[in-house]
N, C-alpha and C positions, 0 to 999 in steps of 0.2 A: 639394719646394717648400717654402721657409721661411714661417713664420707671422708673422716679423718683417719689416715693411716699411720701406724707407728712402726712401719717396717724400716729396719735400720739403715738400709742403704739409702732410703728416700731421704731421711733427715741428713745423713752425711752429704748426700748430693746438694741438698738445699743450702747447707752450710758453704759448700764449695761455690755454689752459685752466687750466693750472697757476698762473698768476699773475693772471688777470683784466685783463691789459693786452694792448694790441695794437700799440704802436709801437716797432718794432725800430730806429728812427733811420735813418740813411742807409743804402740798400740795397746799398751796395757790397760787402756781406760776402756776397751771395746767390750769387755765381758760386763763391766758395770752398766755401760750404757744400754746393752742388750736387755739386761735384766730390768732396768729402770723403765725402759719402753714397753716391757711385758706388764710391768705393775700398772703403768697409766693406761694400758690397753684394756686390762681384765678386771678392774675395780669399779665399774660403774660410773665413770665420769660422764656428765652431760655433754652435749656436743660442744657447748662454749667452753666447758673445762677441758675436753680434749684438745680443742684447738689452742687453748692457752697453754696446756702442758707441752704440746708438741712445738709451739713457737719459742716456749722457754729453752727446750732442748737444742733447737737449731741455734738460737742465740748463743747459747753456752758453747756449742761446737764452732760457731763462727769466731767467737772470741778467741777460743784455742787455737784456731788457725792463724790469727793475727798475734797471738802470743808466741806461738812457734817461729813466726816470720821474724818477730822482733828479736828473738833469741839468736837467730841467724845473722841478722843485721848488726847486732850489738852483743857479741859474746861476753863483752866486759861485764855485762849485768850480772853474771853469775861470780863475779870476784867482789861483789859488794859484801861487806861485813855487817852483820846485825849483831850489835853489842848490847847484853844484858836486858833483854826484852823481859816485860812482865805479861804473863798468861793469866787471865782470869777465867775461872770456871766453877762448877758446880751444877747441881741439878737445875733444870729450867725452873722459872719462877722463884728463884732465891735471891733476887736483887742483883743479878749479875749486870743487867743493862743499865740500871740506875748507877751502880757502882762505877761501871766503865765511863759513863757520861761525866761523873763527877771528876774522876781521876784525869779525864781527858781535858778538863779546864785548866790544868797545869800547862802553861806555855812550852815546857820542855817535853810533854808527853806527846808522842805520834801515835794516834789511833788510825785504824783504817776506816775510812768514810764510806758510807754506802755506795755512792757514785763509782768510788775507785774498786770496790769489790766486784761490780759489774763490768768495769772497764780498767782491768789492771795493765793492759797493753799501751805502749806510747803511741802517739800520732806522728808519723814521720814528718819531718820539717817544722814541727812545733817547737819554738825554742823553749829551754828550761825556764820554768816559772811563768810562763805564758798562760792566760786563761784557757782552759780546756774546753771546747765546745761541747763535750759530752756532758759536762756539769749540767749546762743549761737544758740538754736533752733530758736528763733524768727529772726535771721538773715535771714532765708528763706522768711519770711514775708515781711522783709525790701527789698529784692531783688525783690520780686512780686510787690511791690509798684512802683519799678523802671520802670517797664513796662507801668506805666500810668503816663508819665512826666506831662500832662495837670492837672492831681489832685494834683501833687506836687507843681504846682503854687498856687493852691487854699489852701492846708493844707499839708504841708511837715511833714513826720514822719520818725522816725527811732526808733530802739531798745532803745536807750538813750533819746528819747524825752520825756519830761513831757507830759502826755496825759490827756484826759478827764476822768471823773468820769463815762461816760456811759459804760467804759469797765468793771466796776464793777457792775454797776446798770443792765447791760445786763443780768446777771445770775438770775435776778428776774422775767424777762419776763414781767414786768409791768413799763417800761420805754420808753424813745424815741428810743431805740435801736440804729441804725446808723443815724436815722433822716429820711431816705427815708421811712421807715416803716409808720411813721405817716403821709405820704402823701398819703397813700393808705388804701383801705377799705377791710376788716372792722377794722383793726387795729387802724387806725387813730381816728374814733369815739368812739371805745371802750376805748382807753388809756385816752383821754380827760374826761372821765366820772369817773375815778378810784380815789379811795383814796390811797394816795402814802404812807401812814405812814409805813406799813409792808414792802415795797420795800426799803424805806430809812432805816429802822431799820436793815434790812440785809445788806445794803451798809455799815452802821456804823459798823457792825461786821466785814466786811471784810476790813475795815480800821484798825480795831484792830489786825485783823489777820496778815496783811502786817507789821504793827508796831511791833508786836510780834517777827517777823522774823528780820526785819531790822529797828530798831528804828530810829527816827529823832527827831530834837528839836521841829519843828513846822511845821505842815502841811499846804500847799498852794495848793489848789484844785479848779478844774475849769470844768464847763460845762454850756453852755446856758441852758440845760435842767433843771438846778436848779431854773429857774425862775418858773417852775411849782410847786416848794416845798419850797419857802423861809420860810414859817411858820414852816414847818416840819424840816428844818435844825435847826432853832432856838430851837425848842422843844427838839431835840436830843443832840444839842451842844449849850448849854445856853450862853457859853462865846465866841461864834464865831462872827467874823467880815464878812461883805460881801461887796464886791467891785462890782458895776455895771457900765459896760462900755456903752457908748452911741454914736451913729453915724447917720448921716443923713439916714433916712429910704429908700430914692431912691437909695442910694448906697448899704447898707446892704442888701435889700430884692433882688436887682438884683444879687448881688454877691452870695447870698444863692441859688437863682433859679439856677445859673450857678453850683454851687456844687452839688446839687441835681440831676440835669441833668446828670452830669457826672456819678453819682452813679447810676442813671436808665438804664445805658448801658447794664446791664444783663437782661433787658426785651427786648423781640423781637420787640415791636413797642409801642409807646406812642406819645401823642401830646403835644409838648413843649408848646403850647398855653393853654392847659389845666391845666399845672402844675402851672403856675404862680397864677392865682386866689386862687388855692387850698392852695399853700404855703403862700399866703399873708394873708388869713383869719387864718391859723394855727399860724403865727408868732404874729398876733394881738391878738389873744385870749391868747397865752402864755404870752405876755406882760401885758395884762389886768389881768391876774390872779397874777402875780408877783407883779404889783403895788398895787393892792388891799390888798395883804397880807402885803407889806412893809408898807402901811398906817397905820396898826394896831400895828406897833412895834416902839421901841426907835429908833429915826432917828439917834443918834450917833452910832448905830450899822452899819450903811452904809456909804460908800463914792462913790461919782458919778465921773466917768472919762470920759472926752470928748475924742473921737477917734482923733480928730485933735490935741489936746493937746499932747496926747501920741506920734503921729507921729512926731510932731515939736520938742519934748524934752521928750524922753522916761525915761530917769534917773531922771529928775525933777518931772515926773509924779509919778515915784516909790517913791521919797522921800516924796511927798505928802501923799501918802498911809501909809508908815512908821510913819510920824508925826501924821496922824490921829488917828491910832490905838496904838500910843505910843510904837512902836517897836524901837529897837536900830539901829541907822543908822550912824555908825562911817566911818572913812577914808577907812577902809578895805572893808566894804560892799559897798561903793560908788565905788571904783575902780573896785570891782569885776563885778558890773552891767555897769560900763563904758565900761570895757574891752568886756563884752558880747555885748553889744549894737553896738560897733564898728565892732565886727567880724559878726555881723548878720544884715546887712541893709536890708531894705524893698525891696521887690521884689528879693531877692537873688536868688529865684529858677525861676525866670521868671515873667513877669507881667500877672496878671489875667485879662483878657478881657470879658466884659458882657455888656448887656443892657436889659432894662425892656422889650423892644418891642419883643424881641426874645421869652419871655415868656408869651405873650398875656396880658401884663400890660401897664397902662400908668402912667405918673407922678400923674395926677389928683386922679386916683384910689387909689394909695399908700398914697397920702397925706391925701385923705378923709379918709381912714380907720384909719390912724395913727394919726388923728387930737387929739384924746383924749391924746395921748403921747406928741405931739408938744404944746399942750395947757399947759401941766402940766411940761414940762422941756424945757430949752432953750437949743436947739441943733444947733450947728455950721452947717448950710446947704450949706457952700461953698464947 
């Protein structure tokens, strides 16, 4: 019997005790929280894994308490205007992170940084523009990541790294969380049935909260999870542009299996050969939903980027994005992007090795399930 309890009232009370606050805002997050706690409780996590998962949930709830308090103290935050954001999405492992980092090298771009995703709320009394002590606090997280060099080959992060929007959406408990949660039950099935409008409305308010503290010229934001909500993004941000990356699914599926398997190490035991089919179906459903939503919208809102084109000439790929969305691309921007690209070659942190067979999948299975995608888009399969 584990000593780590996932009882919902226990984690809520721990968050209250941690902050001295009690208002979590609207309680529409409670169902997702309950399902997430059941998932962590019933999927064979080690004692260390259970402890980490519970601590993470309490931290998210504590942040939510501070967020709600900030909205009370500063109602003007919700009046912030977010103009012409760019959203970058696509299947995982299709170059979204590398492309985000390149686009963020433009001084006019305003990405979400990892430490901000964990700490979107302001510190009362901290002058605008003053150094945020939580930035330094996140260095401890960075050091923790160094203990897993294999994961750095897959997805290297740092305090200063532009990061995924999942870190904001996590506070809603109706999102993909870290991705691994959607590979487990009951959270995986529950999430895929949800209307994500309230979750994304909260996400939009968190972007406003960060912008209110540290303004930028133009948001550049990313997560593969946005494929679940392209229509909602357009509802909330009517002048947004959307970049969708594409890669041979034989490569992207195998690479994502490897990434999720690495994150599954907190569980005491699991069958890698069971992971592959679950993940394959999840990715296919996500892509189906995204493409269906896209088909109902103005095609000029979107640009498609081939992974191979990006690998072969990253700066030219970025320039095509700027041209499509009519963004200024002068010599200064070109130099910033070239300098970044030169300093960050592919596989800088080591080569990521993987294969479909490790995860109980065959090429025929993947190609068959993604036939709808390959029929609709010309994907470089080399």
